[in-house]
N, C-alpha and C positions, 0 to 999 in steps of 0.2 A: 059250841060243844062244851059241856060242863065236865067237871072232874068226875062226877058220879057216873057219867056216860062211859068213862074210860075204865071203870071197874075199881077205881081207887076211892074209897069212902073218906078216909081221913089221912092226910099226909103226916100228921104228928104221931101216928101209931106205928111208924117204921121202927124196928128194933135198932138199938144203938150199934150193934155189931154190923148189921147190914149197912147202915149209914156210914160208919167209919170205913168199911171195906170199899164202898162206892167212892168216898173221898180219896182213899189211897189209890184206887185205880185211876181216878181223874188226875191225880198228881203225877202218876207214872206217864200218862198220856201227855200231860203238860211238859214233863221233862223231855220226852221224845220229840215233841214239837219244838222245844227250845233248842235241842241238839241239832235238829234238821235245819232250823233257822240259822244257827251259827255256821253250820257247814255251807249253807247257801251264801251267806255273807262272805265267808272266807273264799269261796269259789269266785264270787263277783270281784273281790279285791284282787285275787290272783289274775283274773282275766284282764282287769284294768292295767295292772303292772305289766303283764305280758304284752298287751297292746302297745303300751308306751315304749317298752324295750324294742319290740319289733319295728315300731315306727322309726326309732333312732337308727336301727340297723338298715332299714330301707333307704333312709336319707343318705347314709354312708355309701351304700351300694350304688345309688343314683349318682353320687359325686364321683365315685370310682369309674362308673360307666362313662360319665361325661369326660373325665380326664383321658380315658382310654380312646374315646372318639377323637379327642384333640390330638393325641399322640399319633393315631392312625392317619389323620389329615396331614400332619407334619411329615410323616414318613412318605405318604403319597406325593406330597409336594417335592420332597427331596428325590424321590425315585423318578419323577417326571423331568427334573432338571438334567439328569444324566442322559 
C-alpha cells in the first residue's frame, strides 16, 4: 500500500499549525501514559509492602496460636491429674 493510495500526496505539505497541534496532542497522551505508569508502579510497590507486612503478621499469629495450643495441652494435663 503506497502513500498515494491513502489519499496523502505529500507529507511535507502539512501546515505548521496542524503539525504543532498534533505534536502537542501526542505530548498530552504521553503525559497521561506516564502518569498511569507511575500510578501502576506505586500500586505494585504498595502491594509488595503490604504482602511483606501481612506475612510478618501471619507468622506472629501462627506463633501465638502454637503457644495457645501448648497452654491448652498443659491445662488439660493439669486437669487430668486431679
